[in-house]
C-alpha positions as CSV (number, residue, x, y, z in Angstrom):
1,X,0.0,0.0,0.0
2,X,1.5,3.3,-1.1
3,X,0.5,6.7,0.1
4,X,0.8,10.0,-1.8
5,X,0.5,13.0,0.5
6,X,0.6,16.7,0.5
7,X,3.4,16.4,3.0
8,X,4.9,18.8,5.5
9,X,8.7,19.0,4.9
10,X,10.4,17.1,7.7
11,X,14.2,16.4,7.9
12,X,15.2,12.9,9.0
13,X,15.5,12.9,12.8
14,X,12.6,15.3,13.3
15,X,9.9,12.6,12.9
16,X,10.2,11.6,16.6
17,X,9.6,15.2,17.7
18,X,6.6,15.6,15.5
19,X,5.0,12.2,15.6
20,X,2.5,13.1,18.4
21,X,1.2,16.0,16.3
22,X,1.3,14.7,12.8
23,X,2.4,11.1,12.5
24,X,0.2,9.5,15.1
25,X,-3.2,10.2,13.4
26,X,-1.7,9.2,10.0
27,X,-0.2,6.1,11.5
28,X,-3.5,5.1,13.0
29,X,-5.3,5.4,9.7
30,X,-2.7,3.6,7.8
31,X,-2.3,0.7,10.2
32,X,-6.0,0.3,10.4
33,X,-6.1,0.1,6.6
34,X,-3.5,-2.6,6.4
35,X,-4.7,-4.6,9.5
36,X,-6.6,-7.0,7.2
37,X,-3.5,-7.6,5.0
38,X,-0.7,-8.0,7.6
39,X,-0.6,-9.5,11.1
40,X,-0.1,-7.1,13.9
41,X,3.6,-6.8,14.7
42,X,5.0,-4.8,17.6
43,X,7.0,-1.7,16.6
44,X,10.5,-2.8,15.9
45,X,12.0,0.1,18.0
46,X,11.2,-2.1,21.0
47,X,13.4,-4.9,19.7
48,X,16.6,-5.4,21.6
49,X,18.5,-7.0,18.7
50,X,20.3,-5.7,15.7
51,X,17.9,-4.8,12.9
52,X,18.3,-5.3,9.2
53,X,15.9,-3.6,6.8
54,X,15.1,-5.5,3.6
55,X,12.9,-4.9,0.6
56,X,10.7,-7.9,0.0
57,X,9.4,-8.0,-3.6
58,X,7.3,-11.0,-2.9
59,X,5.0,-9.0,-0.6
60,X,5.8,-5.5,-1.8
61,X,6.9,-4.5,1.6
62,X,9.7,-3.2,3.8
63,X,10.8,-5.8,6.3
64,X,12.6,-5.2,9.6
65,X,14.4,-8.4,10.5
66,X,15.8,-8.9,14.1
67,X,19.1,-10.8,13.8
68,X,19.1,-11.7,17.5
69,X,15.7,-13.5,17.3
70,X,15.8,-14.4,13.6
71,X,12.4,-13.0,13.1
72,X,10.5,-10.3,11.2
73,X,9.5,-7.6,13.7
74,X,7.9,-5.2,11.3
75,X,6.5,-5.3,7.8
76,X,5.4,-2.1,6.1
77,X,3.5,-2.2,2.7
78,X,5.2,0.0,0.1
79,X,4.9,0.3,-3.7
80,X,5.0,-2.3,-6.5
81,X,8.4,-4.2,-6.8
82,X,10.5,-2.5,-4.1
83,X,14.1,-2.8,-5.1
84,X,16.7,-0.5,-3.5
85,X,16.6,1.1,-0.1
86,X,18.5,3.6,2.0
87,X,18.4,4.2,5.8
88,X,18.8,7.8,7.0
89,X,21.8,8.3,9.2
90,X,19.7,8.7,12.4
91,X,17.6,5.6,11.5
92,X,14.4,7.5,11.6
93,X,13.5,6.9,8.0
94,X,13.9,4.3,5.3
95,X,13.5,5.3,1.7
96,X,12.4,2.5,-0.6
97,X,12.6,2.6,-4.4
98,X,9.5,1.0,-5.9
99,X,10.7,0.0,-9.4
100,X,7.4,-0.8,-11.1
101,X,5.4,1.9,-9.2
102,X,7.9,4.6,-10.3
103,X,7.8,6.0,-6.7
104,X,9.9,6.2,-3.5
105,X,8.2,5.3,-0.3
106,X,9.4,7.3,2.8
107,X,8.9,5.1,5.9
108,X,8.9,6.5,9.4
109,X,10.6,3.8,11.4
110,X,9.3,5.0,14.8
111,X,5.7,4.1,13.7
112,X,6.4,1.7,10.9
113,X,4.4,3.7,8.4
114,X,4.7,5.2,4.9
115,X,4.5,8.9,5.6
116,X,5.2,10.2,2.1
117,X,5.3,8.8,-1.5
118,X,7.5,10.6,-3.9
119,X,6.9,10.3,-7.7
120,X,10.0,9.4,-9.8
121,X,10.2,9.5,-13.5
122,X,10.7,5.8,-14.2
123,X,12.2,2.7,-12.6
124,X,14.0,4.1,-9.5
125,X,17.0,1.8,-9.1
126,X,19.3,3.1,-6.4
127,X,19.2,5.3,-3.3
128,X,21.6,6.9,-0.9
129,X,21.6,9.5,1.9
130,X,24.3,12.2,2.4
131,X,26.2,11.4,5.7
132,X,24.5,14.4,7.4
133,X,21.0,13.3,6.3
134,X,20.3,16.6,4.7
135,X,20.1,15.2,1.1
136,X,18.9,12.0,-0.5
137,X,19.9,10.7,-3.9
138,X,17.5,8.7,-6.1
139,X,18.5,7.2,-9.5
140,X,15.8,8.0,-12.0
141,X,15.9,5.9,-15.2
142,X,13.3,7.6,-17.3
143,X,13.8,7.1,-21.0
144,X,16.3,9.5,-22.5
145,X,16.7,11.4,-19.3
146,X,18.5,9.1,-16.9
147,X,19.9,10.9,-13.9
148,X,20.2,11.2,-10.2
149,X,17.6,13.3,-8.4
150,X,18.9,15.2,-5.4
151,X,16.2,15.6,-2.7
152,X,16.2,18.1,0.1
153,X,15.1,15.8,3.0
154,X,13.7,18.8,4.9
155,X,11.2,19.6,2.2
156,X,11.1,16.3,0.3
157,X,11.6,18.1,-3.0
158,X,14.0,17.7,-5.8
159,X,16.6,20.5,-5.8
160,X,18.8,19.2,-8.7
161,X,19.2,16.4,-11.1
162,X,22.6,15.1,-12.1
163,X,22.5,13.7,-15.7
164,X,24.2,10.3,-16.3
165,X,24.3,8.3,-19.6
166,X,22.8,5.0,-18.5
167,X,21.0,3.1,-15.7
168,X,22.6,3.6,-12.2
169,X,22.6,0.4,-10.2
170,X,24.3,1.6,-7.0
171,X,25.2,4.8,-5.2
172,X,27.9,5.3,-2.6
173,X,28.7,8.7,-0.9
174,X,32.1,9.4,0.6
175,X,32.2,9.6,4.4
176,X,32.6,13.4,4.2
177,X,29.7,13.7,1.8
178,X,31.8,15.8,-0.7
179,X,31.5,13.2,-3.5
180,X,28.9,10.7,-4.6
181,X,29.9,7.6,-6.6
182,X,27.4,6.2,-9.1
183,X,27.7,2.8,-10.7
184,X,26.6,3.2,-14.3
185,X,25.6,-0.2,-15.4
186,X,25.0,0.7,-19.0
187,X,28.7,1.1,-19.7
188,X,30.4,-0.4,-16.6
189,X,31.8,2.9,-15.3
190,X,31.6,4.8,-12.0
191,X,30.6,8.4,-12.2
192,X,32.2,10.8,-9.7
193,X,29.8,13.5,-8.6
194,X,30.7,16.7,-6.8
195,X,27.9,17.1,-4.3
196,X,28.5,20.8,-3.9
197,X,27.9,21.5,-7.6
198,X,25.8,18.4,-8.4
199,X,28.0,17.8,-11.5
200,X,29.8,14.7,-12.8
201,X,33.5,15.6,-12.5
202,X,35.1,12.3,-13.6
203,X,34.3,8.8,-14.9
204,X,36.3,5.8,-13.8
205,X,36.3,2.6,-15.9
206,X,35.9,-0.8,-14.4
207,X,37.0,-4.2,-15.7
208,X,33.9,-4.7,-17.7
209,X,31.7,-2.3,-19.7
210,X,28.5,-3.8,-18.6
211,X,26.4,-4.3,-15.4
212,X,27.8,-3.4,-11.9
213,X,26.2,-5.2,-9.0
214,X,27.9,-3.7,-6.0
215,X,29.8,-0.5,-5.1
216,X,31.6,0.3,-1.9
217,X,34.3,2.8,-0.7
218,X,37.1,1.8,1.6
219,X,37.0,3.2,5.1
220,X,39.9,5.6,4.4
221,X,38.4,6.6,1.0
222,X,41.5,5.7,-1.0
223,X,39.9,2.8,-2.8
224,X,36.6,2.1,-4.6
225,X,35.4,-1.4,-5.2
226,X,32.8,-2.5,-7.8
227,X,31.6,-5.9,-8.8
228,X,31.2,-6.7,-12.5
229,X,28.1,-9.0,-12.8
230,X,28.8,-10.4,-16.3
231,X,32.4,-11.3,-15.9
232,X,32.4,-12.2,-12.2
233,X,35.2,-9.8,-11.3
234,X,35.9,-7.3,-8.5
235,X,37.3,-4.0,-9.9
236,X,39.6,-2.1,-7.6
237,X,39.6,1.6,-8.4
238,X,41.7,4.5,-7.3
239,X,39.2,7.4,-7.1
240,X,41.9,10.1,-6.7
241,X,43.7,9.0,-9.9
242,X,40.4,7.9,-11.6
243,X,41.9,4.6,-12.7
244,X,41.3,0.9,-12.5
245,X,44.3,-0.5,-10.4
246,X,43.3,-4.2,-10.2
247,X,40.8,-6.8,-11.4
248,X,40.1,-9.9,-9.3
249,X,38.4,-12.9,-10.9
250,X,36.0,-14.4,-8.3
251,X,33.5,-16.5,-10.3
252,X,31.6,-16.8,-13.5
253,X,29.3,-14.0,-12.4
254,X,29.3,-11.4,-9.7
255,X,26.7,-10.0,-7.4
256,X,26.4,-7.8,-4.4
257,X,29.3,-6.5,-2.4
258,X,30.3,-5.8,1.2
259,X,33.5,-4.7,2.9
260,X,34.8,-5.6,6.3
261,X,34.7,-2.6,8.7
262,X,38.5,-2.3,8.4
263,X,38.4,-2.6,4.6
264,X,40.8,-5.6,4.7
265,X,38.4,-8.0,3.0
266,X,35.7,-7.7,0.2
267,X,32.8,-10.2,0.1
268,X,31.0,-10.9,-3.2
269,X,27.9,-12.9,-3.7
270,X,27.8,-15.2,-6.7
271,X,24.2,-16.4,-7.2
272,X,24.9,-18.7,-10.2
273,X,27.9,-20.3,-8.5
274,X,26.4,-20.8,-5.1
275,X,29.1,-19.4,-2.9
276,X,30.5,-16.2,-1.3
277,X,33.9,-15.0,-2.5
278,X,36.3,-13.5,0.0
279,X,39.0,-11.2,-1.5
280,X,42.1,-9.9,0.3
281,X,42.1,-6.2,-0.6
282,X,45.7,-5.7,0.4
283,X,46.9,-8.2,-2.3
284,X,43.8,-8.0,-4.5
285,X,43.6,-11.8,-4.6
286,X,40.8,-14.3,-4.0
287,X,41.6,-15.8,-0.6
288,X,38.7,-18.3,-0.2
289,X,35.1,-19.1,-1.0
290,X,32.3,-20.1,1.3
291,X,29.6,-22.5,-0.2
292,X,26.0,-21.2,0.3
293,X,22.9,-23.1,-0.7
294,X,20.0,-21.3,-2.2
295,X,21.5,-18.7,-4.6
296,X,23.1,-16.0,-2.4
297,X,22.1,-12.5,-3.6
298,X,22.7,-9.9,-0.9
299,X,25.5,-9.7,1.8
300,X,26.0,-7.4,4.8
301,X,29.1,-7.2,7.0
302,X,28.5,-6.9,10.7
303,X,29.9,-3.6,12.1
304,X,32.0,-5.5,14.5
305,X,33.6,-7.5,11.7
306,X,32.9,-10.9,13.1
307,X,29.9,-12.0,11.0
308,X,28.4,-11.8,7.6
309,X,24.7,-12.0,6.8
310,X,23.7,-13.4,3.4
311,X,20.2,-13.4,2.1
312,X,19.4,-16.1,-0.5
313,X,16.9,-16.4,-3.3
314,X,15.1,-19.1,-1.4
315,X,14.2,-16.8,1.5
316,X,17.0,-17.9,3.9
317,X,19.3,-15.8,6.1
318,X,22.8,-17.4,6.2
319,X,25.2,-16.3,9.0
320,X,28.9,-16.7,8.4
321,X,31.7,-16.4,11.0
322,X,34.4,-14.3,9.3
323,X,37.1,-15.6,11.5
324,X,36.7,-19.1,10.1
325,X,34.8,-18.4,6.9
326,X,32.2,-21.0,7.8
327,X,28.4,-21.0,7.9
328,X,27.3,-21.0,11.5
329,X,23.5,-20.6,11.1
330,X,20.8,-20.7,8.5
331,X,17.2,-19.7,9.2
332,X,14.1,-19.1,7.1
333,X,13.8,-15.4,6.8
334,X,10.3,-15.2,5.6
335,X,11.2,-12.7,2.9
336,X,13.0,-12.5,-0.4
337,X,15.2,-9.4,-0.1
338,X,16.2,-7.4,-3.2
339,X,18.3,-5.1,-1.0
340,X,19.3,-5.0,2.7
341,X,20.8,-2.5,5.1
342,X,21.6,-2.3,8.8
343,X,19.6,0.0,11.0
344,X,22.1,2.5,12.4
345,X,23.8,1.3,15.6
346,X,22.9,3.7,18.4
347,X,25.6,5.5,20.2
348,X,27.0,3.9,23.4
349,X,28.9,5.8,26.1
350,X,31.1,3.7,28.4
351,X,33.2,6.3,30.1
352,X,32.9,9.9,31.4
353,X,35.9,11.7,32.9
354,X,36.2,13.6,35.1
355,X,32.9,12.7,36.7
356,X,32.9,15.7,39.0
357,X,33.5,19.4,38.9
358,X,32.5,22.8,40.4
359,X,29.0,24.1,40.5
360,X,30.1,27.0,38.4
361,X,30.6,24.6,35.5
362,X,33.2,24.9,32.7
363,X,34.9,21.6,33.4
364,X,36.1,19.9,30.3
365,X,34.5,16.4,30.3
366,X,35.6,13.6,28.0
367,X,33.0,11.0,27.0
368,X,34.2,7.7,25.5
369,X,32.3,4.9,23.8
370,X,31.3,3.8,20.4
371,X,29.4,5.3,17.4
372,X,29.8,8.8,18.7
373,X,30.9,10.5,15.4
374,X,27.4,11.9,14.8
375,X,27.1,13.6,18.3
376,X,25.2,16.8,18.2
377,X,24.5,17.5,21.9
378,X,25.5,16.6,25.4
379,X,23.3,17.5,28.4
380,X,23.8,17.6,32.2
381,X,20.5,17.1,33.9
382,X,18.8,18.4,30.8
383,X,21.0,21.5,30.5
384,X,23.0,21.6,27.3
385,X,26.8,21.5,27.6
386,X,28.9,24.0,25.7
387,X,31.9,23.4,23.4
388,X,30.7,19.9,22.3
389,X,33.5,18.6,20.1
390,X,33.6,15.3,18.3
391,X,37.2,14.0,18.5
392,X,36.6,10.8,16.7
393,X,34.0,7.9,16.6
394,X,34.9,6.9,20.2
395,X,35.6,10.3,21.9
396,X,33.6,13.5,22.5
397,X,34.5,16.4,24.7
398,X,32.1,18.9,26.3
399,X,32.2,21.7,28.9
400,X,29.9,21.1,31.8
401,X,27.2,23.8,32.4
402,X,26.7,25.4,35.8
403,X,24.4,23.5,38.2
404,X,23.7,23.3,41.9
405,X,25.8,20.8,43.9
406,X,24.8,17.1,43.6
407,X,24.9,14.2,41.3
408,X,23.1,14.5,37.9
409,X,22.6,12.4,34.8
410,X,24.4,13.1,31.6
411,X,23.0,12.3,28.2
412,X,24.4,12.3,24.7
413,X,22.6,12.7,21.4
414,X,24.0,11.4,18.2
415,X,22.3,10.9,14.8
416,X,19.0,11.8,16.4
417,X,19.3,9.2,19.2
418,X,19.8,10.1,22.9
419,X,21.4,7.7,25.3
420,X,22.5,7.8,28.9
421,X,26.1,8.8,29.3
422,X,26.6,8.3,33.1
423,X,26.5,10.6,36.1
424,X,28.4,13.7,37.0
425,X,28.7,15.2,40.5
426,X,28.7,19.0,41.0
427,X,31.0,19.7,44.0
428,X,31.5,22.5,46.5
429,X,33.0,25.8,45.3
430,X,36.6,26.1,44.3
431,X,39.2,26.8,47.0
432,X,40.3,30.4,47.9
433,X,43.6,31.7,49.1
434,X,43.4,34.8,51.4
435,X,47.0,35.0,52.8
436,X,50.5,33.5,52.6
437,X,53.2,33.8,55.2
438,X,56.0,34.5,54.8
439,X,55.2,36.3,51.6
440,X,58.8,36.1,50.3
441,X,61.8,33.8,50.1
442,X,65.0,33.1,48.2
443,X,64.9,32.0,44.6
444,X,66.6,28.8,45.7
445,X,63.3,27.7,47.3
446,X,63.0,25.6,50.4
447,X,61.0,28.1,52.4
448,X,58.0,26.7,54.4
449,X,55.0,28.8,53.6
450,X,51.7,28.7,55.4
451,X,48.7,29.2,53.1
452,X,45.4,30.4,54.6
453,X,42.0,30.4,52.9
454,X,38.8,28.4,52.5
455,X,37.6,25.1,51.0
456,X,41.2,23.7,51.0
457,X,40.2,20.2,52.1
458,X,41.0,17.6,49.4
459,X,43.7,19.7,47.8
460,X,45.5,17.8,45.0
461,X,48.1,20.4,44.1
462,X,49.7,23.6,45.4
463,X,51.6,25.7,42.7
464,X,54.0,28.6,43.0
465,X,53.2,30.2,39.7
466,X,53.3,27.2,37.3
467,X,55.7,25.2,39.5
468,X,54.4,22.6,41.9
469,X,55.4,22.9,45.6
470,X,58.1,20.5,46.7
471,X,55.7,19.2,49.3
472,X,52.5,20.3,50.9
473,X,50.2,19.2,53.7
474,X,46.5,20.1,54.3
475,X,46.2,21.0,57.9
476,X,42.5,21.7,57.8
477,X,39.9,23.3,55.6
478,X,41.5,26.7,56.0
479,X,45.2,26.0,56.2
480,X,47.9,24.3,54.1
481,X,51.7,24.3,54.6
482,X,53.9,24.0,51.5
483,X,57.6,24.0,50.7
484,X,58.4,26.6,48.0
485,X,60.2,25.2,44.9
486,X,63.2,26.8,43.3
487,X,62.5,29.6,40.9
488,X,64.1,30.2,37.6
489,X,64.0,34.0,38.2
490,X,63.3,36.4,41.0
491,X,60.0,38.1,41.2
492,X,56.4,37.7,42.3
493,X,54.2,34.6,41.6
494,X,50.7,33.6,42.7
495,X,50.3,30.6,45.0
496,X,47.3,28.6,43.8
497,X,45.5,25.6,45.4
498,X,43.8,22.9,43.3
499,X,41.0,20.7,44.7
500,X,38.3,18.6,43.0
501,X,36.2,21.8,43.1
502,X,38.7,23.7,40.9
503,X,41.6,26.0,41.2
504,X,41.8,29.1,43.5
505,X,41.4,32.4,41.8
506,X,44.6,34.5,41.9
507,X,44.5,37.8,43.9
508,X,47.1,40.1,45.6
509,X,46.6,38.1,48.8
510,X,48.2,34.9,47.3
511,X,51.3,36.8,46.0
512,X,54.7,35.3,46.9
513,X,58.0,37.1,46.0
514,X,61.2,35.3,45.1
515,X,64.3,37.3,46.0
516,X,67.6,36.8,44.1
517,X,70.2,34.7,45.9
518,X,73.3,36.4,47.1
519,X,76.6,35.3,45.5
520,X,80.3,35.6,46.2
521,X,83.3,35.6,43.8
522,X,86.6,34.4,45.1
523,X,89.6,35.2,42.9
524,X,93.1,33.7,43.2
525,X,96.2,36.0,43.3
526,X,98.8,35.6,40.6
527,X,102.6,35.5,41.0
528,X,104.4,37.1,38.1
529,X,107.9,37.1,36.7
530,X,108.6,39.9,34.3
531,X,111.9,40.1,32.4
532,X,113.6,43.4,31.6
533,X,112.3,44.9,28.4
534,X,109.3,42.5,28.3
535,X,106.3,44.2,26.7
536,X,103.4,41.7,27.3
537,X,102.8,39.0,29.9
538,X,100.3,36.0,29.8
539,X,98.1,35.9,32.9
540,X,96.5,32.7,34.2
541,X,93.4,33.9,36.1
542,X,91.0,31.9,38.3
543,X,87.8,32.7,40.2
544,X,85.1,30.7,41.9
545,X,81.4,31.7,42.1
546,X,79.3,30.5,45.1
547,X,75.5,31.0,45.9
548,X,75.8,32.2,49.5
549,X,72.1,31.5,50.1
550,X,72.4,27.8,49.4
551,X,76.2,27.4,49.8
552,X,76.3,25.7,46.5
553,X,78.5,26.6,43.5
554,X,77.0,28.4,40.5
555,X,77.9,26.6,37.2
556,X,77.4,28.0,33.8
557,X,78.2,31.6,34.7
558,X,80.4,33.8,32.5
559,X,83.2,35.5,34.5
560,X,85.1,38.4,33.0
561,X,88.7,39.1,34.1
562,X,90.1,42.7,33.8
563,X,93.3,44.4,34.7
564,X,92.3,48.0,35.2
565,X,90.2,48.8,32.1
566,X,91.8,46.1,30.0
567,X,89.8,42.9,29.5
568,X,92.2,40.0,29.6
569,X,89.8,37.1,29.1
570,X,86.5,35.5,30.1
571,X,85.5,32.0,31.1
572,X,82.4,30.0,32.1
573,X,82.2,28.4,35.5
574,X,82.3,24.6,35.7
575,X,80.3,22.3,37.9
576,X,82.2,23.4,41.0
577,X,81.7,27.1,40.1
578,X,85.3,27.7,39.0
579,X,86.3,29.7,35.9
580,X,89.8,29.7,34.6
581,X,91.3,31.4,31.6
582,X,94.6,32.7,30.2
583,X,95.1,36.0,28.3
584,X,97.8,38.5,27.3
585,X,98.1,41.9,29.1
586,X,100.6,44.7,28.5
587,X,103.3,44.8,31.2
588,X,102.8,48.5,31.7
589,X,99.1,47.9,32.5
590,X,100.1,45.2,35.0
591,X,102.7,47.4,36.7
592,X,100.3,50.3,36.9
593,X,97.5,48.2,38.6
594,X,99.3,45.2,40.2
595,X,95.9,43.5,40.5
596,X,92.9,42.1,38.5
597,X,89.2,42.1,38.9
598,X,86.8,39.1,38.3
599,X,83.2,40.1,37.6
600,X,79.8,38.4,37.1
601,X,76.8,40.4,36.1
602,X,74.3,38.0,37.7
603,X,71.2,36.3,36.3
604,X,67.4,36.4,37.0
605,X,67.9,34.2,40.1
606,X,71.2,35.5,41.4
607,X,72.8,38.8,42.4
608,X,75.9,40.1,40.6
609,X,79.3,39.6,42.3
610,X,83.0,40.7,41.8
611,X,86.4,40.2,43.4
612,X,89.7,42.0,43.1
613,X,93.1,40.4,44.0
614,X,96.7,41.1,43.4
615,X,99.2,40.5,40.7
616,X,102.3,39.9,42.6
617,X,105.7,40.5,40.9
618,X,108.4,38.1,42.0
619,X,111.2,39.0,39.7
């Protein structure tokens, strides 16, 4: 039973929100009309198992098949000779191409009802949704005007038509939705369509210029696979280069196609040969075949990669273990699918961290799980989180909103489906620092500082600027003692306290000032022997630099040695703080000064220092 309606434009995913207003009366009328034709079946949304949608030409219906119970849980009448189908990304709709009725049935999966019937020129043969669900593509094979109609799913109207030369058997969008691949069976090519301009930008040849039975893109988008029905080959295409890179002979004839989730294997049905071919995509070779009774015609690869589901021409569902490539179960399906597709797997959240934060909100929370790539919202007790970011299919981050103290539920919405994501505890306010004593100390660190404030219990860190305290101890809710770390430079820093409730806000009251360490240079006197008439003398000069605050040597400091105003040489202190160098000096300068000066200009953490000692003439 098909329905043609003056429909209200509704984007996939909005059916659930509007079904009370619009869909429920329509559903009641439609279900009443078909009650005499089909047995009452509970809505498949209640089924706990994994669902497969299939077009059943024997009953002109869309079937929802529960793989966990091996049973049909929903059967919706559609148009005459349903062939291809496509499931919206959020699973709220299934579009069915009715080949002999020249229509597309739009099925609302929440009420198992056809809610709109779209007229198509002639023999609609292939369907696909854009990854974001905003567009749907329908292959229209009207005589002399074959093309792909582009539908706006919010209005259910055609916004563009992409001309193609012959019948299109399969459609495959890229994961980013920027391109659409169309299998053109009339000449055995794949048309590459730019979805921004709705224009064919390239044509890729396959191994045969006739019918194409299956078309799939690799998970990384670098390869495109097509099955050639007449020659029984798998064509491996490079979409970037637009070339055929390999052809794998699998049987006398080829059929439908599925890829493993990791793209490592391709599975091809061969109805006339009675087996499923398994191709290693890395080597482009046939690795094995799996015998299947009853003319296998459609294959699906389980999202977890462990199973294959093959529908046969005799109405059976055959389950294959991909680890052993053996048939593990065969059941009567009760339908004869022309096409099959999985219902989208709902998102699942298995982790949430951190699971607590301040009542002011703002905490960055990471949610982990599976099938999270389509996440559009995260809520805390119904309040939307901000900065929701999809990192990948298993990770989403969000900033917790403000909320009174206590435990609340967190929910995540992806592809129109909302699931529980765990609980989050809003905690007491962040700590506050109101005084520090003493308020200063040497840059070498080591000073014991008493920190006074509030909400300090449970402190996990005390920082002097960005440097953690050497040690700290929570005395009570208002007092912490901490040992100051060494500073790289003198100056003022803020002491902050971190607790599960947050980090203390910096104020003038938490200021701690590092003072430069005092230093001392000790130079060694030099004994000289100057000959009569000698004009220059080489001086061997030595000085040692010590941090008098810590009593430790200061390595890496540049010491400059001068006799009067004449610079003799410079050297860098070693690990024990000693600098030694040799340089020439005029004898006259030596005799006029009879001494030299060692000087260090200091650094951000140390004071400058100098020392003057004698040059003692002994001959």
